[in-house]
N, C-alpha and C positions, 0 to 999 in steps of 0.2 A: 398755433395762436398768433391772431393779426397784430402787425406790429404797432397798433394804435392803443393794443389793450396795457394793461398796467396790472401788475398781479402782486400781491402781499399775504404775508398772514397777517391776521387780524381779529379784533371781540367786535360782536354786535353790543353796541352801546343803547339804543333806542330802534323801536319800529313802529310806524302807525299805518293804518290804512290809508291806502291811494289809491283813487279813481275806483273800478269795480271790482277788481280781484288783485292789485299790486301791492307791495307795501314800501313804505319810506324809510330806508334803513339808513342810519348813523354808524359806522364803523368807526374804531381806533385801528388803525394800520401801522404796522413796524416801520413800514418804509414812507408813507404818503402821511402819516396823520392823521386827522381827523377827516373823515370821507363821508360825504351823503350819495347816496346811490337807489336808484328804484329798481326793485324786484318785480319784473313783472311777470304777473300772473302767479305771485307767490301764495296767495290765498287760495289758489283751487286744489283740489284734491290729487291730481296727477302732477304738481309741478314740481321740478327740479330742486326748488328753493325752499321745500319743507324742512330741511335740515334746519333752518334756520330757527325754528321753535326748540332747539336743545340748548338748556340753561347750562351756561360754563363751557362753551364747546369753543375752542379755537378755530378759527376757518383759514382756508386759504384761499382769496378771494382774488377774482380778475372783473377788472371795470372799464368802461370805455366812455368819451364824450370829452367835448371841449370846455362845456358850460362847467358852473362850479357844481352842479345836479349830476351826476355821473350815471351810467345803467349797468346795474348789474348782470354780468353775463355768465358768471358761473361762480360757486361756491359749494366747497367742500370742506366737511368737518374732518381735522385732522387730529386733535385729543379732544379729550373732554375732561373737565376738573368737576368734580363730586363735592359740592358745595351745598350742606344741610343746615338745618337748624338757624339757631339766631346767626350764625357765621353767613347766612345768605343774604342778611338785612346788609352786613358791612359790604357782601359784594353788590347790592345795589346802592348803595353807598358810593362807593369808589367808582361804579360805573358813572354817576352823576356828576360828581366832580370835575372826571373827565370829561365827560359831554360839556358843561357848564365853564370849564376853566380854558380849554386848549382853543386854540384857532383852527379853523380848516386848512387842510392841506399844508401842514407846518409840521414835518418830520420829526418826533423825539423818540427816538429808537432806544435809550438810554429808560426813557420813563415807560415805554412798552414792556420792554424788559425787566425793569422793577415791578411791574403791575402783573405780569406774569407770575413773577416768582410769589406775589404776595397771596394772588389768587391760589395758586398751588399751596401754599402756609396755609390757607383758611382749611385746606382739607385734612382734617386730620389734627389740628392745632385749636386749643381755646385760652380762655382766662386772660391773664396778664401778658401771656406771650404773644398772643394777635392783638392786643392792645397796642404794645410796644411797638411790634411789626408796622403795626397801621400809624401810628405816630411819625415814625422813621420814614414811612411813605410820604405823608403828607409835610413834612420838613424838606423833604428831596424836591417833590413838586412844586413847592413855593419858590424852592431857590432856583430850580430849571426856568421858572417862569420870569425870572430876574427881581422875585420881591423877597430874597432871602435876606435873613437877620441874625447877627451873632449871638449864638446861643452859650458861649462860654465866657463872654466879658457883657460889661455893662456899655451904657453909651458912653461913657468916658475910656474906654479901655482898661477898665481894671477888671481882673477876675472875679467872676462870680463868688462870693463869701456865703459859705451855708448858712451861719445865722441871721443875714440881713433880708429884708423883705423888698421886694420889688413889685415896680408898676410895669405894664408891659404896652408898647406902643407898636403895632404892626410895621408901622414906616421905619420905626427908629429903632427900637429894640427896648430890653430892660433898662430901667432907671430908677435909683435909689431916691428915697425921699418924695416921691412924687404922688399927688392924691390920684387915689382910682384903687381898683382891685390889687390887693399885696399877694404877692407869690415868695415864699420861702425859698432863698438861695437852694437850700439843702435837696427840693423837689427839682431844680432845673438841672443840679450837681447828680443826682438818681438817675437822670435821663440820660445825661454825658455817660454815665458808668454802666449803662444797660441794667440799672438796678430799678426794675418797675412792679418789684412787689409790694410797695408801700401804695396804698387807696388813694391818700391824699395825694402823693406825686401823682399818680394816673390821673387823677383830677384836675391837676394843677397845668398839666403837659397837655391835656385835652382843650381846656379853655384858649391856652395858649395859641393852639393851631388852629380852633373854631375863630378865635379873632383875627388872625393872619388869613386865612380864606375868606372870612366874609369881608375881608377889606380889600380884595379885589375880585370876587363873584359878583356878576350883576343882578341875578335872581335868586330868591331863597332857595336853599335846597330842601325838595319835599320829601327825601328820604327820611329826614329827620321828622317827620310825621310817623314813619314807620316803625321807628325806634320807641318814640311814647308808646 
């Protein structure tokens, strides 16, 4: 392999048509973060890049180039995660938040490994166990990006009280006695204790994470329309 080429494990986040027969691809790679690369001739029938059409695949990619837009030189599928039914909507959602929240060429191996783990969890699990893993991933991602908030204490540094109600500010955290949406402390405690069976708990934590993500994302999430 040429010395000016870079290689990494990666997921394909998004691909669009580029020129006559190519694809403009955005990958999330383990070693280089989010990478944009042109797969030349990928739309032709005999292309070596036809493997890019496999959903849920983990690739070993090689790319080169001095500019932000790289040239994809090789792409090999090393593993395929079989994600079906409603879980595929979650897969699309996770791809989109990675695409829209992460900066290009900023290595985040911890996020990458967690993403691999949750994709594998989507294959074979359902119901509240999926929701819990998803909320945990969202909180981890928010924290990795520097927008984390204290989830076991309020803004005054006091432990969350199970019987009190709280408002949530993505930039500050949880406050007692403030105007706005009221979240029962027990729901927050349930999340901390890995107890996600209660539908009201799942709804409250979903709203918390949604507010936190919307606080840092620049464009609305189109995958939410898929859920509707």
